C-alpha positions as CSV (number, residue, x, y, z in Angstrom):
1,M,27.0,-48.6,31.9
2,V,24.9,-50.9,29.8
3,L,21.7,-49.2,31.0
4,F,23.2,-45.8,30.0
5,D,24.1,-47.1,26.5
6,C,20.6,-48.5,26.0
7,L,19.1,-45.2,27.1
8,L,21.3,-43.3,24.8
9,L,20.5,-45.6,21.9
10,N,16.8,-45.2,22.6
11,L,17.0,-41.4,22.6
12,M,19.0,-41.5,19.4
13,T,16.4,-43.8,17.8
14,Y,13.5,-41.5,18.9
15,A,15.4,-38.5,17.6
16,V,15.9,-40.1,14.2
17,I,12.2,-41.2,14.1
18,I,10.9,-37.8,15.1
19,S,13.2,-35.9,12.7
20,T,12.4,-38.3,9.8
21,S,8.7,-38.1,10.5
22,F,8.9,-34.3,10.6
23,Y,10.9,-34.2,7.3
24,F,8.3,-36.4,5.5
25,Y,5.5,-34.3,7.1
26,L,7.0,-31.2,5.5
27,R,7.5,-32.9,2.2
28,Y,3.8,-33.9,2.3
29,R,2.8,-30.3,3.1
30,Y,4.7,-29.3,-0.1
31,T,2.5,-31.6,-2.2
32,F,-0.6,-29.5,-1.5
33,W,-0.7,-27.8,-4.9
34,Q,0.0,-31.0,-6.8
35,R,-2.8,-32.7,-5.0
36,Q,-5.0,-29.8,-6.0
37,G,-4.0,-30.1,-9.7
38,C,-2.1,-26.7,-9.7
39,P,1.3,-26.4,-11.3
40,V,4.3,-25.7,-9.1
41,P,7.2,-25.3,-11.5
42,L,9.8,-24.3,-8.9
43,E,11.0,-26.7,-6.2
44,P,10.3,-25.5,-2.6
45,H,13.0,-25.4,0.1
46,I,12.2,-27.8,2.9
47,I,12.0,-25.1,5.5
48,Y,11.4,-21.8,3.7
49,G,9.2,-23.0,0.8
50,H,9.7,-20.4,-1.9
51,T,10.6,-17.5,0.4
52,K,14.2,-18.3,1.4
53,E,15.9,-15.3,-0.1
54,V,13.4,-12.7,1.1
55,T,13.3,-14.4,4.6
56,K,17.1,-14.1,4.9
57,M,16.8,-10.4,3.7
58,K,19.0,-11.1,0.6
59,T,16.3,-9.5,-1.6
60,W,13.2,-7.4,-1.1
61,V,9.7,-8.7,-1.5
62,G,9.0,-7.1,-4.9
63,E,12.1,-8.7,-6.5
64,H,11.4,-12.0,-4.7
65,Y,7.9,-12.4,-6.3
66,A,9.3,-11.1,-9.6
67,S,11.8,-13.9,-9.5
68,I,9.0,-16.5,-9.3
69,Y,7.1,-14.6,-12.0
70,F,9.9,-14.5,-14.5
71,N,10.9,-18.1,-13.8
72,T,7.5,-19.5,-14.6
73,N,6.9,-18.1,-18.2
74,G,4.2,-19.9,-20.1
75,Y,2.0,-20.4,-17.1
76,K,-1.2,-18.4,-16.4
77,F,-1.0,-19.2,-12.7
78,V,1.4,-21.1,-10.4
79,G,1.4,-22.4,-6.9
80,F,4.1,-21.5,-4.4
81,Y,4.7,-21.7,-0.7
82,Q,5.4,-19.0,1.9
83,F,7.1,-21.3,4.3
84,Q,4.4,-24.1,4.3
85,K,1.6,-21.7,3.6
86,P,0.2,-22.3,0.0
87,K,-0.5,-19.3,-2.2
88,L,-1.4,-18.9,-5.8
89,M,0.4,-16.4,-8.0
90,L,-1.7,-15.0,-10.9
91,R,0.3,-14.2,-14.1
92,D,-2.5,-13.9,-16.7
93,L,-4.0,-10.4,-17.0
94,N,-7.4,-11.7,-17.9
95,I,-7.6,-13.8,-14.7
96,I,-6.3,-10.8,-12.7
97,K,-9.1,-8.7,-14.2
98,D,-11.7,-11.3,-13.2
99,V,-10.4,-11.4,-9.6
100,F,-10.5,-7.7,-9.2
101,T,-13.8,-7.0,-10.9
102,K,-16.1,-9.8,-12.3
103,E,-15.3,-12.2,-9.4
104,F,-15.1,-9.5,-6.7
105,S,-17.8,-11.3,-4.7
106,T,-15.4,-14.3,-4.5
107,F,-12.3,-12.1,-3.7
108,P,-13.7,-9.2,-1.7
109,N,-10.9,-9.2,1.0
110,R,-7.1,-8.7,1.1
111,G,-6.7,-11.4,3.7
112,I,-4.7,-9.2,6.1
113,V,-4.5,-10.5,9.7
114,F,-5.6,-7.9,12.2
115,D,-7.4,-7.6,15.5
116,D,-9.3,-4.3,15.9
117,K,-10.3,-5.2,19.4
118,L,-6.7,-5.4,20.6
119,E,-5.5,-2.6,18.2
120,P,-8.3,-0.2,17.3
121,L,-6.1,1.6,14.7
122,T,-6.0,-1.5,12.6
123,G,-9.7,-1.4,11.9
124,N,-9.3,0.7,8.8
125,L,-10.4,0.7,5.2
126,L,-7.2,-1.2,4.2
127,T,-7.8,-4.2,6.5
128,L,-11.6,-4.4,7.1
129,E,-13.6,-7.1,5.4
130,G,-17.1,-7.9,4.2
131,H,-20.0,-5.8,5.3
132,K,-17.9,-3.5,7.6
133,W,-15.6,-2.6,4.7
134,K,-18.5,-2.0,2.3
135,V,-20.3,0.4,4.7
136,L,-17.1,2.3,5.6
137,R,-16.1,2.6,1.9
138,N,-19.6,4.0,1.1
139,K,-19.2,6.6,3.9
140,L,-15.7,7.6,2.9
141,T,-15.9,7.7,-0.9
142,P,-17.4,11.3,-1.0
143,A,-14.5,12.5,1.1
144,F,-12.2,11.9,-1.9
145,T,-14.2,13.4,-4.8
146,I,-12.7,16.1,-6.9
147,G,-14.6,18.8,-5.1
148,K,-13.1,17.9,-1.7
149,I,-9.6,17.4,-3.2
150,K,-9.7,20.9,-4.6
151,N,-10.0,22.3,-1.1
152,M,-6.8,20.6,-0.1
153,I,-4.5,21.9,-2.9
154,D,-3.7,25.2,-1.2
155,L,-2.8,23.4,2.0
156,I,-0.3,21.2,0.1
157,D,1.1,24.1,-1.9
158,G,1.8,26.0,1.4
159,R,3.9,23.2,2.8
160,A,5.8,22.9,-0.6
161,Q,6.8,26.6,-0.5
162,E,8.1,26.1,3.0
163,M,10.3,23.3,1.8
164,V,11.7,25.5,-1.0
165,R,12.7,28.1,1.7
166,I,14.5,25.4,3.7
167,L,16.5,24.3,0.7
168,E,17.6,27.8,-0.2
169,A,20.4,27.9,2.5
170,P,22.2,24.7,1.5
171,A,21.8,25.5,-2.2
172,V,23.7,28.8,-1.7
173,I,26.7,27.1,-0.1
174,D,26.5,23.9,-2.3
175,E,25.8,21.7,0.7
176,Q,24.6,18.1,0.3
177,V,21.1,17.3,1.6
178,E,19.8,13.8,2.6
179,F,16.8,14.1,0.3
180,K,14.9,11.0,1.4
181,E,14.8,12.2,5.0
182,L,13.8,15.7,3.9
183,L,11.0,14.3,1.8
184,A,9.8,12.2,4.8
185,R,9.7,15.3,6.9
186,F,7.8,17.2,4.2
187,S,5.3,14.3,3.8
188,T,4.8,14.3,7.6
189,D,3.9,18.0,7.5
190,V,1.6,17.7,4.5
191,I,-0.3,14.7,5.8
192,S,-0.7,16.3,9.2
193,I,-2.0,19.6,7.9
194,V,-4.3,18.1,5.2
195,A,-5.6,15.2,7.4
196,F,-5.6,16.7,10.9
197,G,-5.4,20.4,10.4
198,F,-2.3,21.1,12.6
199,E,1.3,21.9,12.1
200,T,3.9,19.4,13.1
201,N,6.9,21.5,12.0
202,S,8.9,18.4,10.9
203,L,10.5,20.3,8.1
204,A,12.0,22.8,10.5
205,N,12.5,20.3,13.3
206,P,13.6,16.8,12.4
207,D,13.0,15.6,16.0
208,A,9.3,16.8,16.0
209,E,7.1,14.3,17.9
210,F,5.1,13.3,14.8
211,R,8.3,12.7,12.8
212,K,9.7,10.5,15.5
213,V,6.6,8.4,15.6
214,G,6.6,8.1,11.8
215,R,10.2,7.1,11.8
216,M,9.6,4.4,14.4
217,L,6.5,3.0,12.7
218,F,8.5,2.1,9.7
219,S,11.6,0.8,11.6
220,T,12.3,-2.9,12.0
221,S,11.7,-4.2,15.5
222,I,11.7,-7.6,17.2
223,E,7.9,-7.4,17.4
224,S,7.6,-6.8,13.7
225,I,9.9,-9.7,12.9
226,I,7.9,-12.0,15.2
227,R,4.6,-10.9,13.7
228,N,5.8,-11.4,10.1
229,A,7.1,-14.9,11.0
230,L,3.8,-15.8,12.7
231,N,1.9,-14.4,9.7
232,A,3.8,-16.8,7.4
233,L,3.8,-19.8,9.7
234,A,0.8,-19.7,11.9
235,P,-1.5,-16.6,11.5
236,S,-4.0,-17.9,14.1
237,L,-1.3,-17.5,16.8
238,I,-1.2,-13.7,16.2
239,G,-4.5,-13.2,17.9
240,L,-3.9,-15.9,20.5
241,L,-0.6,-14.5,21.6
242,K,-1.8,-10.9,21.3
243,V,1.1,-9.9,19.0
244,R,0.8,-6.2,18.1
245,S,1.5,-4.7,14.7
246,I,1.9,-1.3,16.2
247,K,3.8,-0.6,19.5
248,K,1.3,0.4,22.1
249,E,3.1,3.7,23.0
250,Y,2.9,4.9,19.4
251,A,-0.7,3.7,18.9
252,D,-1.7,5.5,22.1
253,F,0.1,8.7,21.1
254,F,-1.6,8.7,17.7
255,Y,-5.0,7.9,19.1
256,N,-4.8,10.6,21.8
257,V,-3.7,13.3,19.3
258,V,-6.7,12.5,17.1
259,N,-9.1,12.2,20.0
260,D,-7.9,15.5,21.6
261,T,-8.2,17.3,18.3
262,V,-11.7,16.1,17.7
263,R,-12.8,17.1,21.2
264,Y,-11.2,20.6,20.9
265,R,-12.9,21.2,17.6
266,E,-16.3,20.0,18.9
267,E,-16.1,22.1,22.0
268,N,-15.0,25.2,20.1
269,N,-17.2,24.7,17.0
270,I,-14.2,24.7,14.7
271,Q,-14.5,23.6,11.0
272,R,-11.7,23.2,8.5
273,N,-11.3,21.9,4.9
274,D,-9.4,18.8,5.9
275,F,-9.8,15.0,6.2
276,L,-10.5,15.1,9.9
277,D,-13.4,17.5,9.5
278,L,-14.9,15.2,6.9
279,L,-14.6,12.3,9.2
280,M,-16.2,14.3,12.1
281,K,-19.2,15.0,9.8
282,I,-19.5,11.3,9.1
283,K,-19.4,10.6,12.8
284,R,-22.2,13.0,13.4
285,G,-24.2,11.2,10.7
286,Q,-23.9,13.7,7.9
287,N,-23.9,12.6,4.3
288,L,-20.8,14.0,2.6
289,A,-22.1,13.4,-1.0
290,S,-23.7,16.2,-2.9
291,E,-26.4,15.3,-5.4
292,E,-23.8,15.2,-8.2
293,E,-21.4,13.2,-6.1
294,S,-23.9,10.6,-4.9
295,K,-23.6,8.6,-8.1
296,L,-19.9,8.0,-7.3
297,V,-20.7,6.3,-4.0
298,L,-20.9,2.5,-4.0
299,N,-24.4,1.1,-3.7
300,E,-25.4,0.8,0.0
301,N,-28.0,-1.8,0.4
302,E,-27.5,-4.0,3.4
303,G,-27.9,-3.0,7.0
304,K,-25.5,-0.1,7.1
305,E,-26.7,1.0,10.5
306,D,-25.2,-1.9,12.4
307,F,-21.7,-0.5,11.8
308,K,-21.2,2.5,14.1
309,F,-18.7,5.2,13.1
310,T,-17.2,5.4,16.5
311,M,-14.1,7.4,17.7
312,D,-12.1,4.2,17.3
313,V,-13.2,3.9,13.6
314,L,-12.4,7.6,13.0
315,A,-8.9,7.3,14.5
316,A,-8.2,4.2,12.5
317,Q,-9.0,6.0,9.2
318,C,-6.7,8.9,10.3
319,F,-4.0,6.3,11.0
320,V,-4.2,4.6,7.7
321,W,-4.2,8.0,5.9
322,F,-1.1,8.9,7.8
323,I,0.7,5.6,7.1
324,G,-0.4,5.4,3.5
325,G,0.3,9.1,2.6
326,Y,3.6,9.3,4.5
327,E,5.2,6.1,3.2
328,T,3.8,6.2,-0.4
329,S,4.4,9.8,-1.1
330,S,7.9,10.1,0.4
331,I,9.3,7.0,-1.3
332,T,7.6,7.7,-4.7
333,L,9.0,11.3,-4.6
334,T,12.5,10.0,-3.7
335,F,12.6,7.7,-6.7
336,T,11.0,10.3,-9.0
337,F,13.7,12.9,-8.2
338,F,16.4,10.2,-8.6
339,E,15.1,9.5,-12.1
340,L,14.8,13.2,-13.0
341,A,18.5,13.6,-12.0
342,Q,19.4,10.6,-14.2
343,N,17.4,11.9,-17.2
344,P,18.1,15.6,-17.8
345,E,16.1,15.6,-21.0
346,V,13.0,14.6,-19.1
347,Q,13.7,17.2,-16.5
348,M,14.0,20.0,-19.2
349,R,10.7,19.0,-20.8
350,A,9.0,19.1,-17.4
351,Q,10.6,22.5,-16.8
352,D,9.3,23.9,-20.1
353,E,5.7,22.6,-19.4
354,I,5.6,24.0,-15.9
355,D,6.9,27.4,-17.0
356,S,4.4,27.7,-19.9
357,V,1.4,26.7,-17.8
358,L,2.3,29.0,-14.9
359,I,3.0,31.9,-17.3
360,K,-0.4,31.3,-18.9
361,H,-2.1,31.6,-15.5
362,N,0.1,34.4,-14.0
363,G,1.8,32.0,-11.6
364,K,-1.5,30.9,-10.0
365,L,-1.9,27.2,-9.1
366,T,-5.3,25.5,-8.7
367,Y,-6.5,21.9,-9.1
368,E,-7.6,22.7,-12.7
369,I,-4.3,24.3,-13.6
370,L,-2.4,21.4,-12.2
371,Q,-4.3,19.1,-14.7
372,E,-2.9,21.1,-17.6
373,M,0.6,19.8,-16.7
374,T,0.1,16.6,-18.7
375,Y,3.8,15.7,-19.0
376,L,4.2,16.0,-15.3
377,D,1.4,13.5,-14.9
378,M,3.3,11.2,-17.3
379,I,6.4,11.5,-15.1
380,V,4.4,10.6,-12.0
381,S,2.7,7.7,-13.8
382,E,6.1,6.3,-15.0
383,A,7.6,6.6,-11.5
384,L,4.6,4.6,-10.1
385,R,5.2,2.1,-12.8
386,K,8.8,1.6,-12.2
387,Y,8.5,1.9,-8.4
388,P,5.0,0.8,-7.4
389,P,4.2,1.7,-3.7
390,V,2.7,-1.7,-3.1
391,P,4.8,-4.4,-5.0
392,N,2.2,-7.1,-4.6
393,L,-1.5,-7.2,-4.1
394,T,-3.4,-10.0,-2.4
395,R,-7.0,-11.3,-2.4
396,K,-8.5,-14.1,-0.3
397,A,-11.2,-16.4,-1.7
398,V,-14.4,-16.6,0.3
399,K,-15.8,-19.4,-1.9
400,P,-14.3,-21.9,-4.4
401,Y,-13.2,-20.3,-7.7
402,K,-12.6,-22.3,-10.9
403,L,-9.9,-20.6,-12.9
404,P,-10.9,-19.8,-16.5
405,N,-9.9,-22.3,-19.2
406,S,-8.5,-24.8,-16.7
407,D,-9.5,-27.7,-14.6
408,F,-8.2,-26.1,-11.5
409,T,-10.5,-24.9,-8.7
410,L,-9.1,-22.7,-5.9
411,N,-10.4,-23.6,-2.5
412,K,-12.2,-21.2,-0.2
413,G,-9.8,-19.5,2.3
414,L,-6.7,-19.5,0.0
415,Q,-5.0,-16.3,-1.0
416,V,-3.9,-15.2,-4.5
417,V,-1.0,-12.9,-5.1
418,I,-0.9,-10.3,-8.0
419,P,2.8,-9.5,-8.5
420,V,2.5,-5.8,-9.4
421,Y,6.2,-5.0,-9.5
422,A,6.9,-8.0,-11.8
423,I,4.0,-7.1,-14.2
424,H,5.3,-3.4,-14.3
425,N,8.7,-4.7,-15.4
426,D,7.5,-7.3,-17.9
427,P,9.0,-6.4,-21.3
428,E,5.9,-8.0,-22.9
429,Y,3.9,-5.0,-21.8
430,W,6.7,-2.5,-21.2
431,P,9.6,-2.5,-23.7
432,E,12.9,-1.7,-22.0
433,P,11.2,-1.7,-18.6
434,E,14.5,-0.7,-16.8
435,K,14.4,2.7,-18.6
436,F,12.5,5.7,-17.3
437,I,10.2,6.7,-20.2
438,P,7.3,9.0,-19.3
439,E,6.0,8.9,-22.9
440,R,4.7,5.4,-22.1
441,F,1.7,7.3,-20.7
442,T,0.5,9.3,-23.7
443,E,-3.1,8.6,-24.5
444,D,-2.2,6.5,-27.5
445,E,0.2,4.4,-25.6
446,K,-2.3,3.8,-22.8
447,H,-4.9,2.7,-25.2
448,N,-2.5,0.3,-26.9
449,R,-1.6,-1.5,-23.7
450,P,-3.7,-4.0,-21.6
451,Q,-5.4,-2.1,-18.8
452,Y,-4.4,-4.5,-16.1
453,A,-0.7,-4.2,-16.9
454,Y,-0.6,-1.1,-14.8
455,L,-1.8,-1.5,-11.2
456,P,-0.1,1.0,-8.9
457,F,-3.3,1.6,-7.0
458,G,-4.9,-1.8,-7.4
459,A,-8.2,-2.2,-9.3
460,G,-11.9,-2.9,-8.9
461,P,-14.0,-1.9,-5.9
462,R,-10.9,-1.9,-3.6
463,L,-9.1,0.5,-5.9
464,C,-7.1,3.0,-3.7
465,I,-9.6,5.6,-2.5
466,G,-6.9,8.3,-2.3
467,R,-5.3,7.8,-5.7
468,V,-6.4,11.2,-7.2
469,L,-5.2,13.2,-4.2
470,L,-1.9,11.3,-4.1
471,K,-1.1,12.0,-7.8
472,N,-2.0,15.7,-7.4
473,Y,0.2,15.9,-4.3
474,L,3.1,14.4,-6.2
475,K,2.7,16.7,-9.2
476,N,2.4,19.7,-6.8
477,K,5.7,18.7,-5.1
478,L,7.5,18.2,-8.4
479,K,6.3,21.6,-9.7
480,I,7.9,23.6,-7.0
481,F,11.4,22.6,-8.0
482,Y,11.1,24.0,-11.5
């Protein structure tokens, strides 16, 4: 009995020592920024750091970072912790500008954890770093010039007219329609026809294969929860444990669709004015840039030939196009239609502009005619302000960076966060930010506002390559309802 009591006492002593040591270890980890000389105005939670509410899903990530942003007024930058992982939030627009442009060589990468050997579809323009990203960006930039986008407008308009036809029946009997789901199906059809040149028929068939894959890609799964937790706690374990970001069955489905389509086109000498055709030309070694467009391409200097544009690379670009176009366009459209329903005066002005422009051109729609709908452009811009597709942007330092007008130097390997959603809702730049006011985007208003107060597509060399196409797609979609 005495022996048992001694053993129990020893176990309890060890437990107390271990738990106490772990507690003080965590407390020490949370002194990282203070030891670096960086302000941390908010006290971190012992387990979650500054991410308790978002980890417990009591808020979404945009509002979470906005909470840090608005509770640290007076600071140009602040340190915070994602669990025990230190990150730096930038609040000053001049520093943000430097990070995106002047100091791009210090912050060239987003710092997204990926393994394109395990998952070839992740080796895309969004995630790639350094030389690979630079070469790929050079190759893809001509695919998104105005001349190429013009060829895609008719394809988008055809799908838009199909959606109008589908809505006619419920409109006659005053039936309610789940609009977000309908827009997701519409976006699936548009992305598929514009990017890959084939019909998915998601509008007519909600259970079409591509729609099911799109739905599953954005659903929460055990794998995604594990990966997000590892990314916050121990990113190095993601590669070690071979944790996937995309379920293998969906990745294989997507890869096979693209591969089969490419092979069919090559065997039958088929050419189309879509994104896949442009990628196939790059794969064959063709230069997409005309003499006029060449000046828009980033400077290619260093060893571009050591990065081969393989079938894996081609499929990865198709995948990020599908993900980005599908998610960004359907969500932005959903919020835009919501705001139009809440603001009938905005809706009426949009109606008047669309009617007058189409009457002027006998109902014809081209890229150039779409540009005449300036108020529609303001509506889209305001929707992207109030509901930015990416609520926060990240950049990772590849070398030490001394922040301007301070004694603080950010170490190599650390990540900075630019809280886009918070900046877009800061009354210092946007009076009454909770209101939907398209007139914020008149030319005079844009010139009177700091440039880096509006970042729906990022900025600098990593500015979203498809931004012009996306805005024209959104305008086209809004146009058909008026």
